[in-house]
C-alpha positions in Angstrom: -8.6 2.6 -13.1 -9.5 2.0 -9.4 -6.9 2.3 -6.7 -6.4 -0.4 -3.5 -3.9 0.0 -0.6 -2.1 -3.3 -0.3 0.9 -4.3 2.0 3.1 -7.4 1.9 1.3 -10.4 3.1 3.8 -11.5 6.0 6.5 -9.5 7.8 9.9 -8.8 6.1 8.5 -10.1 2.5 10.0 -8.0 0.2 7.4 -7.7 -2.6 8.9 -6.2 -6.1 7.0 -3.3 -7.6 7.0 -3.4 -11.5 8.9 -0.4 -11.4 11.5 1.1 -9.2 12.1 -0.9 -6.0 10.0 -2.8 -3.7 6.4 -2.1 -2.0 6.6 -0.4 1.5 6.3 -2.5 4.4 3.7 -0.4 5.7 1.7 -0.5 2.4 0.9 1.7 -0.4 -1.5 2.5 -2.5 -1.3 1.1 -5.9 -3.7 0.8 -9.4 -5.4 -2.4 -9.3 -3.7 -3.5 -12.5 -3.2 -7.1 -13.2 0.1 -7.1 -12.0 -1.2 -6.4 -8.2 -3.9 -8.9 -8.7 -1.8 -11.4 -9.5 0.3 -11.0 -6.7 -2.8 -11.1 -4.5 -4.0 -14.3 -6.1 -0.2 -15.5 -5.3 -0.7 -14.6 -1.5 2.3 -12.1 -1.8 0.2 -8.8 -0.7 -2.7 -8.4 1.1 -5.5 -5.6 0.8 -5.2 -3.4 3.8 -6.7 -0.7 5.7 -5.1 2.6 5.3 -3.5 4.1 8.5 -5.4 7.0 9.8 -4.3 10.3 8.6 -3.3 12.4 11.8 -5.2 15.5 12.2 -3.5 18.7 10.6 -2.5 21.1 13.2 -4.6 24.6 13.3 -3.3 27.8 13.1 -3.6 29.8 16.3 -6.0 32.8 16.6 -4.4 35.9 17.3 
């Protein structure tokens, strides 16, 4: 199954996950299943860009 990164469509909007709580305000990667596709169609969530990953610190050479 494919995965998508989504976040609530408006600031402060709480979108219930099918299991265990609410979608994070900064967004989450979820399975692109019928539940989330319906939330997108209803305008509750939007597809978003994944946040940039910080570069891993490099070990100091001795």
